[in-house]
C-alpha positions in Angstrom: 0.0 0.0 0.0 1.4 3.3 -1.0 2.1 5.8 1.8 0.3 8.5 -0.2 -2.8 6.4 -0.5 -2.9 5.9 3.3 -2.4 9.6 3.8 -5.5 10.3 1.8 -7.6 8.7 4.5 -9.7 6.9 1.9 -10.6 10.1 0.0 -11.6 9.8 -3.7 -8.6 9.6 -6.0 -9.2 10.6 -9.6 -5.5 10.6 -10.6 -4.1 7.1 -10.1 -4.9 5.1 -13.3 -5.1 1.8 -11.6 -7.5 2.7 -8.8 -11.2 3.1 -8.9 -13.2 5.8 -7.1 -13.6 5.5 -3.3 -10.8 3.0 -2.7 -10.7 1.1 0.5 -7.2 1.8 1.9 -6.0 -1.2 3.8 -3.2 -3.7 4.1 -2.8 -7.1 5.7 -2.4 -5.8 9.2 -5.8 -4.2 9.1 -7.3 -7.7 9.3 -5.1 -8.8 12.2 -4.9 -5.9 14.6 -7.6 -3.4 15.1 -6.8 0.2 16.3 -6.3 0.3 20.0 -8.9 2.0 22.2 -8.0 4.5 24.9 -6.5 3.0 28.1 -9.1 2.2 30.8 -9.0 1.0 34.3 -9.2 -2.8 35.1 -12.8 -2.8 36.2 -15.2 -5.5 35.1 -17.5 -3.0 33.4 -14.5 -1.5 31.5 -13.4 -5.0 30.4 -16.9 -5.7 29.0 -16.8 -2.4 27.1 -13.4 -3.3 25.8 -14.8 -6.6 24.5 -17.8 -4.9 22.9 -15.3 -2.4 21.2 -13.4 -5.2 19.6 -16.6 -7.1 18.8 -17.5 -4.2 16.5 -14.4 -5.2 14.4 -15.7 -8.8 14.3 -12.8 -9.9 16.3 -12.4 -13.0 18.6 -10.9 -12.6 22.0 -8.9 -15.3 23.7 -10.2 -16.2 27.1 -13.6 -15.5 28.7 -15.0 -13.5 31.6 -14.7 -16.4 34.0 -11.0 -16.7 33.4 -9.7 -14.5 36.1 -6.0 -14.8 35.1 -6.8 -13.4 31.7 -9.3 -10.9 33.0 -6.6 -9.4 35.1 -4.5 -8.6 32.0 -4.3 -5.0 31.0 -6.2 -3.7 28.0 -3.1 -3.5 25.8 -2.0 -7.0 26.9 -5.2 -8.9 26.1 -4.5 -11.5 23.4 -7.0 -11.1 20.6 -6.9 -12.1 16.9 -9.0 -12.3 13.8 -9.6 -15.7 12.4 -9.1 -15.2 8.6 -10.7 -18.6 7.8 -14.0 -17.3 9.2 -14.0 -14.2 7.0 -16.5 -14.6 4.1 -14.6 -15.0 0.8 -17.1 -12.9 -1.1 -16.6 -10.0 1.3 -12.8 -10.4 1.3 -12.8 -10.4 -2.5 -14.9 -7.2 -2.6 -12.2 -5.5 -0.6 -9.2 -6.9 -2.5 -10.4 -6.0 -5.9 -10.4 -2.3 -4.9 -6.6 -2.4 -4.6 -4.1 -1.8 -7.4 -3.2 -5.1 -9.1 0.4 -4.8 -7.9 -0.6 -4.6 -4.2 -3.2 -7.4 -4.8 -0.6 -9.8 -6.0 1.7 -8.9 -3.1 -1.1 -10.0 -0.7 -0.8 -13.5 -2.0 1.9 -13.9 0.7 -0.5 -13.1 3.6 -1.8 -16.7 4.0 -2.7 -19.7 1.9 -6.4 -18.8 1.8 -5.5 -15.4 0.3 -3.1 -17.1 -2.2 -5.9 -19.5 -3.3 -8.5 -16.8 -3.6 -6.4 -14.3 -5.6 -5.0 -17.1 -7.8 -8.4 -18.5 -8.7 -9.3 -17.8 -12.3 -12.6 -16.2 -11.4 -10.8 -13.5 -9.5 -9.3 -12.0 -12.7 -12.8 -11.9 -14.3 -14.2 -10.2 -11.2 -11.3 -7.7 -11.0 -11.6 -6.8 -14.7 -15.4 -6.5 -14.7 -15.3 -4.2 -11.8 -13.2 -1.7 -13.8 -15.0 -1.8 -17.1 -16.8 1.4 -16.5 -13.5 3.3 -16.2 -11.3 3.3 -19.3 -8.0 1.5 -19.0 -5.0 3.8 -19.1 -2.8 3.7 -22.2 0.4 5.2 -23.4 2.2 5.7 -26.7 5.4 3.8 -26.8 8.3 4.8 -29.1 8.9 1.5 -30.9 12.7 1.5 -30.7 14.7 0.5 -27.6 18.5 0.8 -27.5 19.8 -1.6 -24.9 22.4 -4.4 -24.9 20.1 -7.2 -23.9 16.4 -8.1 -23.7 16.4 -8.4 -19.9 17.1 -4.7 -19.7 14.1 -4.0 -22.0 11.9 -5.8 -19.4 13.4 -3.9 -16.5 12.5 -0.7 -18.2 9.0 -1.9 -18.9 8.1 -2.4 -15.2 4.6 -1.0 -14.5 6.1 1.5 -12.1 7.7 3.1 -15.2 4.7 3.5 -17.5 1.8 3.9 -14.9 1.6 7.7 -14.7 -1.0 10.2 -13.9 -0.3 12.1 -17.1 -0.4 11.0 -20.7 3.0 10.7 -22.3 5.0 9.3 -25.2 7.4 6.8 -23.5 11.0 6.5 -24.7 12.6 3.5 -23.1 16.1 4.8 -24.2 17.8 8.1 -23.7 19.2 10.1 -26.6 22.7 9.0 -25.7 21.7 5.3 -25.8 20.2 5.7 -29.2 23.8 5.8 -30.5 24.2 2.1 -29.5 24.3 -0.7 -32.0 21.9 -3.1 -30.3 18.4 -2.2 -31.1 15.1 -3.8 -30.1 11.7 -2.9 -31.7 8.2 -3.2 -30.3 6.3 -5.0 -32.9 2.8 -5.7 -31.6 0.6 -5.8 -28.5 -2.3 -8.2 -27.8 -4.2 -8.8 -24.5 -1.3 -7.6 -22.4 1.3 -9.5 -24.3 4.0 -7.6 -26.1 6.1 -8.8 -29.0 9.6 -7.5 -29.6 12.4 -8.3 -32.1 16.1 -7.8 -31.9 17.3 -6.1 -35.1 20.4 -7.4 -36.7 20.5 -11.1 -35.9 16.7 -11.3 -36.0 15.3 -12.7 -32.8 11.7 -12.5 -31.7 10.5 -12.2 -28.1 7.0 -12.4 -26.5 6.6 -11.2 -23.0 4.2 -10.1 -20.3 5.6 -6.9 -18.7 3.6 -7.4 -15.5 4.7 -10.9 -14.6 8.1 -10.4 -16.3 7.8 -13.7 -18.1 9.2 -13.9 -21.6 10.0 -16.4 -24.3 12.2 -16.2 -27.4 10.8 -17.8 -30.5 12.7 -20.2 -32.7 14.5 -18.6 -35.7 12.4 -20.4 -38.3 11.0 -23.6 -39.7 13.0 -26.8 -39.2 12.4 -27.9 -42.8 12.9 -24.5 -44.4 14.4 -24.3 -47.8 18.0 -23.4 -48.4 17.1 -19.9 -49.3 16.7 -17.4 -46.5 13.7 -15.1 -47.1 13.4 -11.6 -45.7 10.5 -11.1 -43.4 8.7 -8.0 -42.2 5.2 -6.9 -41.1 5.2 -9.0 -37.9 1.9 -9.2 -35.9 0.6 -10.9 -32.8 -2.9 -12.3 -32.0 -3.8 -14.0 -28.7 -6.9 -15.6 -27.3 -8.3 -15.4 -23.7 -10.8 -17.4 -21.9 -13.8 -16.2 -19.9 -11.5 -15.4 -17.0 -9.3 -13.1 -19.1 -6.4 -15.6 -19.0 -4.4 -15.9 -22.2 -4.8 -19.4 -23.5 -2.7 -19.1 -26.7 -1.1 -16.7 -29.1 0.0 -16.6 -32.7 2.9 -14.6 -34.1 2.8 -13.9 -37.9 5.5 -12.6 -40.2 5.3 -11.8 -44.0 7.9 -12.6 -46.6 9.1 -9.7 -48.5 8.4 -10.1 -52.3 9.6 -7.7 -55.0 6.8 -6.4 -57.2 3.1 -7.4 -57.4 1.8 -10.9 -56.8 -1.4 -12.9 -56.7 -0.2 -14.4 -53.4 1.3 -13.6 -50.0 3.8 -15.8 -48.3 3.8 -15.8 -44.5 4.8 -17.9 -41.5 2.7 -18.4 -38.3 4.1 -19.4 -34.9 1.6 -21.1 -32.7 2.2 -21.2 -28.9 0.4 -24.5 -28.8 2.9 -26.3 -31.0 6.0 -24.2 -30.5 6.8 -24.2 -34.3 6.5 -22.0 -37.3 4.3 -23.1 -40.2 4.2 -21.7 -43.8 1.1 -20.3 -45.5 0.6 -19.2 -49.0 -2.4 -16.9 -49.3 -4.3 -16.5 -52.6 -5.4 -13.0 -53.4 -8.3 -12.1 -55.8 -6.0 -9.7 -57.7 -2.3 -8.7 -57.8 -1.2 -6.8 -54.7 2.0 -5.3 -53.3 2.4 -4.9 -49.6 3.7 -1.6 -48.1 7.0 -2.2 -46.4 7.3 1.3 -44.9 5.2 1.6 -41.8 3.9 -0.3 -38.9 3.0 -3.9 -38.7 -0.6 -5.2 -39.3 -3.6 -3.8 -37.6 -5.3 -6.3 -35.2 -9.0 -6.0 -35.5 -11.1 -8.7 -33.8 -8.3 -11.2 -34.0 -7.8 -10.6 -37.8 -4.5 -9.0 -39.0 -4.6 -6.3 -41.7 -1.6 -5.2 -43.7 -1.5 -2.1 -45.9 -1.1 -2.6 -49.6 -0.5 -0.2 -52.5 -3.5 1.1 -54.3 -5.2 2.3 -51.2 -6.3 -0.7 -49.2 -5.6 -3.6 -46.8 -5.2 -7.3 -47.0 -6.7 -9.4 -44.1 -5.7 -12.8 -42.7 -7.0 -14.7 -39.7 -4.1 -16.6 -38.0 -6.6 -18.9 -36.2 -8.6 -19.6 -39.3 -8.3 -22.6 -41.6 -8.5 -20.8 -44.9 -5.5 -19.8 -47.0 -7.7 -17.2 -48.7 -7.0 -13.5 -47.9 -9.4 -10.7 -48.2 -8.9 -7.2 -49.7 -10.5 -4.2 -48.0 -10.4 -0.9 -49.9 -10.0 2.4 -48.0 -13.0 4.8 -48.2 -14.0 6.6 -51.4 -13.2 10.2 -51.4 -9.7 9.9 -49.8 -6.9 11.9 -51.3 -4.9 9.1 -52.9 -2.5 11.6 -54.6 -1.3 12.9 -51.2 -1.0 9.4 -49.9 1.3 8.4 -52.7 3.2 11.7 -52.5 3.9 11.6 -48.8 4.0 7.8 -48.4 1.0 7.7 -46.2 2.5 10.0 -43.5 -0.7 12.1 -43.2 -3.2 9.3 -42.8 -4.0 7.0 -39.9 -6.0 3.7 -39.9 -6.5 1.8 -36.7 -9.0 0.5 -34.1 -10.8 2.9 -31.7 -13.8 2.0 -29.5 -14.2 -1.4 -31.2 -14.3 -0.1 -34.8 -11.8 0.4 -37.7 -11.4 4.2 -38.4 -9.5 6.0 -41.1 -8.2 9.6 -40.5 -6.8 11.9 -43.2 -5.0 15.2 -42.5 -4.4 17.8 -45.2 -0.6 18.2 -45.5 -0.9 21.8 -46.8 -2.4 24.7 -44.7 -4.0 26.2 -47.8 -6.4 23.2 -48.2 -9.9 24.0 -47.0 -10.7 20.6 -45.3 -8.2 20.0 -42.5 -9.3 16.7 -40.9 -11.5 14.0 -42.4 -12.5 10.7 -40.7 -14.4 7.6 -41.8 -15.6 4.5 -39.8 -16.0 1.0 -41.2 -19.6 0.4 -40.4 -20.0 -2.9 -42.2 -16.9 -5.0 -42.0 -18.2 -7.9 -44.1 -19.3 -5.5 -47.0 -16.3 -3.2 -46.5 -18.6 -0.1 -46.3 -17.1 3.1 -44.9 -19.2 6.0 -43.6 -17.9 9.6 -43.2 -18.0 10.6 -39.6 -16.8 14.2 -39.9 -14.9 16.8 -41.9 -13.3 19.9 -40.3 -12.1 23.1 -41.9 -9.1 24.9 -40.6 -11.3 27.9 -39.6 -13.2 25.5 -37.2 -10.2 24.8 -35.1 -9.4 26.5 -31.8 -7.3 25.9 -28.8 -7.2 27.3 -25.2 -3.4 27.1 -25.4 -2.2 30.6 -26.5 1.0 29.5 -28.3 -0.9 26.7 -30.1 -3.8 28.9 -31.0 -1.5 31.4 -32.7 -0.1 28.7 -34.9 -3.4 27.2 -36.1 -3.7 29.1 -39.4 -0.5 27.5 -40.7 0.3 24.6 -38.3 1.2 21.2 -39.7 -0.2 18.1 -38.0 0.9 14.5 -38.3 -1.4 11.8 -36.9 -0.1 9.4 -34.2 -2.9 7.4 -32.7 -6.6 7.2 -32.0 -7.6 7.0 -28.3 -8.5 3.3 -28.0 -11.6 3.9 -25.8 -12.8 7.4 -26.9 -13.5 7.7 -30.6 -13.7 11.5 -30.2 -10.0 11.9 -29.3 -7.1 11.7 -31.8 -3.4 12.2 -30.9 -1.3 14.2 -33.3 2.1 15.9 -33.5 2.2 19.6 -34.1 5.3 20.2 -36.1 5.7 23.9 -35.4 4.8 23.7 -31.7 7.0 20.5 -31.2 4.5 18.8 -28.9 1.8 16.2 -28.8 -1.7 17.5 -29.1 -5.2 16.0 -28.9 -8.0 16.8 -31.1 -11.5 16.5 -29.7 -14.0 15.8 -32.5 -17.1 17.0 -30.7 -15.6 20.1 -29.3 -13.4 20.8 -32.4 -10.7 21.8 -29.9 -7.0 21.2 -29.9 -5.2 20.7 -26.5 -1.6 20.2 -25.7 -1.4 16.6 -24.4 2.3 16.6 -23.4 5.8 17.8 -24.2 8.2 15.2 -25.3 11.6 14.9 -23.7 13.0 12.3 -26.2 12.6 14.5 -29.2 9.7 14.7 -31.7 11.5 15.2 -35.0 10.6 11.8 -36.4 7.4 11.0 -34.4 4.6 9.6 -36.6 2.2 6.7 -36.5 5.0 4.6 -38.0 7.3 4.8 -34.9 4.8 4.8 -32.0 2.4 2.2 -30.9 -0.6 2.6 -28.5 -0.2 0.2 -25.6 -3.2 -0.4 -23.3 -1.9 -1.1 -19.8 -3.2 -4.5 -18.7 -5.6 -4.6 -15.8 -4.6 -8.1 -15.0 -1.3 -10.0 -15.6 -1.3 -12.2 -18.7 1.0 -15.1 -17.9 2.5 -16.7 -21.0 1.1 -20.1 -22.1 3.8 -22.7 -21.3 5.6 -23.6 -24.5 5.6 -27.3 -25.4 9.0 -27.1 -27.1 11.7 -27.5 -24.5 14.2 -25.9 -26.8 12.4 -22.5 -26.5 14.1 -20.2 -24.2 11.8 -19.1 -21.4 12.6 -17.0 -18.4 11.3 -15.0 -15.6 12.9 -11.7 -14.7 12.8 -10.9 -11.0 12.9 -7.4 -9.6 16.1 -6.5 -7.7 
């Protein structure tokens, strides 16, 4: 229990991202020792009042009124305790779920009953459901981490680092460290699991930053051909059960082909088998994947890669079909600017359970500044225009930003995953991260960036939703897989 939380005396806390309103501030000692009453004289009436006082805490006193030896003890010397085995589990769980998850897992050490209760799969479902009304905190991670080994990446990913009261873009390396040769990249996030790769000698890692468990994936298929294909566009999809526990995951990577093709070659790693399998997807027409940019978009467990000619190709890693699907971007988009600027001023990702497409005018002279569509019918590929905003509609309460609005250049970074009305952008002239509120048509400064913003775009940042419950890695069946647990020092 944080000291600050205890000092608040149980007052409402709107700032801590992992706590709900009206938290019950407690620790294990609160269930063992009640607060002492004022000292009283050793009279029989006072001893009875003393026992009634502790009875209000549902305590059990050792001894009885007929035991003269124990009745002669002073108030402070009376031996009393609370029998945890008699405490209703439902009431105990109601108390425990109000704690931050880090404190909750520490209390597994109180006794075996608490260990069994907190470790039960239904506890995770109860904990997550109690927080569904409050949006989970999220951050934008800079994709590149410059450290000598993966264990150091995990140490910098501790929840204490990225759980903050304020929104920020997180750089896990300093500007000085970015001159190092070893470089890791954040590839994808799914249900609390994070996929990394080591650039250079390509090595993939999947980890849970909360439990500090990680596994390095095998290099490739055992029966691969002599040729060594180049892969890119890695993605991650995982499945959870009704208790929000990760049951399995699939890592996907695409082979880089030169020119257009009627097919897409990719490999899928399944945690259930511990091996890579090859797939050749047949496309209805010739396509060419975009190499420059982020990995695939994970929408409802289906991965979507950007292709030339304004669209996406979709593949379900858990499906049995080797057919891929093409989804065109909405009609009315500025395809000329997309080709000219290599997609820098457009953003496509998931927000509030739907695929959304945002387009920003690169030139201040253009009348329409922001345009956004939503994919209303996924099966039919039907996009619907949600809004268009002219530059004259924009305003900001920040004076320095407001003065720049007539000529400011904005580059999209990310949608807010739980609020479709909020979009994060980089203001080039102001050198900061701003939010645009669709309903209010207002721009606000979200944060200043210590690590530099010169290259910040949707290509180099990834939205990471902070997990409400740890997502332990499924145990790999292949003993050759390297698996480890990093312990805090």
